[in-house]
N, C-alpha and C positions, 0 to 999 in steps of 0.2 A: 433359805427357803420359806422356813416359819416368818421371819421378820418381813419378808417381801408380802407374804400373804396371810396377815394375822388370822388364827380362828379359823382358816382355811385349808391348812396343809395339816395330813394324816401321813404318820411314818409305817409303812407296810413292811412286814417281817415274813418270809416263806422258807422253805427249808430246802425249795426247787427240786430238782431230778439229778438222778446219774447221769444222764448225756451232758445236762449242763454243767453240773460241779465237777465230775470227775473226767466225762471225755472231752470236754470243750475247756475247761479251766485245769485238770490236772491235780487236783484237790481231792482228797478221801472223801466219800460220800459214806459218810457212817456216824452213829450216835445223833441223828438228825433232831430226835424228841429232844437229848441234853443240849446238844447244840444251840437248836432257837431258844429252848428256856433261859440258857446261860445269858444271849445274849441279849433277849428281851430283858433280863434283870441287870444287864450290865447300862441298855441304853437309860432305863429309868435312871440309873443314879449319873449316868453321864448328863441328860437333859437336866437334871437340877443346878448343874454348874459347881458341884462338890468335887474336888480330888478323891479319882477311883485308884485303889489299889485293892486288888481285889483279886483272891485265885477262886475261880470259878472251876465246876468239876471237868470242862471242856478246855477251856485256857485259862491263862491269867491275866493280869493287869496289872502295871505299875505304874502309878502318877501321870494318869491320864485326866485331864483337865478340858473341856470345850476353852476355846478361847473366844466366843461369842455366845453366848447364853441365850435363847429366843426367850421374848418378853412374855409369850404363851406357849406353854411346852404344848408340843405337839402331842394329838392322842397316838398311842400305838397298836394299830390292830394289827393281826396274826393270820396270815393263809393257815387253813385248817380244811382238813376233809374228813380224818374218821376220831374215833371218841378221844384219842390221847391229845390231839392237838386241838380238838375242839373245847374238850375240859380245860387246858392250857389257856386259851384264849378266853374261856369264862372265868377263870381264877385270877389269872394275871396280867391280862391284857386290855383295853378299853374295847375289844370287839373283835369279830372274826369275820375273816374274809372268804367267800364260798364260790367254787367255781365249778362248771359242768354238771350242773344239777336240775332236774326239772321245778318248775313249781310244786307240784306234792311233795318234793324230797325234802324242802326247805324245811318244813315241821318236823323231821327226825334230826336234821342238824340242829336246826334252833333247840331241840330241847336238850341235847348235850350241853350247849354253850351255858343255858338257863341253868341246867343241874348243879353245874360247877361256880358258876356266878354267886350263888347261895341270896339270890333275889337285887342283886346291885344291877345296873342297866346296863346293858351291853350292845351296842351298835352292832346291824347283821350287815355287811356288805356283801353284795352279790354280781360276778360276770355273768352277764346273760348276753348269748349270741344272738343278733338280730337279722334276719335277711327279708327287706321288705320288697316281697315281689309275691303275686298270687300265682303265680307260675309253681306250683308244688312241685315240680318233677326238679327245675333246676334250682331249688332250693334245697332240696334233698339230695342231688346230685352233690353241694357242695358240702352241705352237712356229712353228707358220708365221709368225704374227704378230712374234714375237720375230726370228724369223730377217730377215724383210724389214726389221727398224727396225734391226738390226746391220748384215749383209751387205751391205747397199748402200752403206754407208760406204766409200770408196774404199781407205783402209787394210785394213779385215778383208775387201774385196773381194780384195785384192791376195796376202793371207794366204792366203785360199780356192786361188786360184790356185796359189799355191807348193803348198801343201800336194798340190795334183791335183784337187781339187775343181771346179775350171773348168767343165768341158762339163756337169757335174751340177747349176748354177747359173746357168750361161749364159743358159738362158729365162726365170729367174727377172729376171734384170738385165736383160734386155731389154724386157720386159713393164713394169718402174720406169721406166727409162729414157724408154718410149713413155708413161707417165701413165697404165699401166691397174694400177692396184695391184692388183682381183681377178684378174687374171691373175696376177701377181707371186707370189701365194700358191697361187696353185694349181699353178702349174710348180714349185713345190719337190718332188721325190720324196719320198716316206715315209721312203726309207731315211738322207737328210739329214737329215730330222728326229730319227729315232732313232739316228743316229749323234751328233748334238750335242746333244741335250735328252734326259737319264736321266728314263726314266718307269716305272711298272709299281707292283708293290706294292711295302711298305717293304721286303721281303728284296730283291726283284730290282733295286729301287734301290740299296741298299745295297750288293748284291755288283757292279753297275756300276759307282759310284765307287770301289768295291776296284781293278780293273782299270784305273782311272787310276794308282793308287798301286802298282799290278804294274808299270807300265810307266813310271814313274819319277818319277813327281809325289810330294814329302816334304811337302807342306801342301794337304792338299783342301780347298775352301773352298766346299761346298753353295751354292748362292742358291736359297732352295729356295721355290715358287710356289704357294702355300698354296690349291690347288683340292680341295675335298671332304676336307679334312681340317685337323685346329687345327695351327698352326706348331710349338708347342711338342711336338705328339704326333710331327709329322715330325722332329723333329729328335731328340728321344728315340730314336724309333725307327732314325734311319738313324747314329746313333751306332756307332764300331765293337764297344763292348761290348755293345751289344743283340742284336748277333751270338753 
């Protein structure tokens, strides 16, 4: 892939979640930080084309060598939420990938990456959920379902507690833990949905995405939910050049 798209392929790493790693794939979901750190270090060595024989803390490799070394080594970005992973991204990766945060939360996360980077440049990618519709009720209904699907995952719940959103989300977490799915949806305040899910007209969504950039995102990655608008039209309208 790196050779097929020279200079345009980026490798992303992330710890994933208990559900995907353990429940779906039957692997132990443990030592996430150390395993990601070791995988990052292994990839750095492997991408260079050298023969890798190394005993890392969480796994060991004997005699691995890439059959095809990319002409341009791909940058490695680390999906990160809280300080530990953000610091690792700043210290050892080429950038950090953020997810499920508001434009105002960006500065908090970026500060942790920059602290560990020690002045070295780092890309900051953000997945930004976008619903291009001026029907706020529809957007919030969809947004609430997305929020319950993600923010009840332990890593995301702890992330939002760290960001200070715990009191606003605690009723949702309590209802979800009690098996009350409808109650969990209803317990999410409009303000939380509006912070975490970009919605409105094309121009309003483009302006909201720009706030992420203004606060430190260098690579905005809109995840467009095509409700009431053709996906191609949404992408064209959200482009910075469209403004």
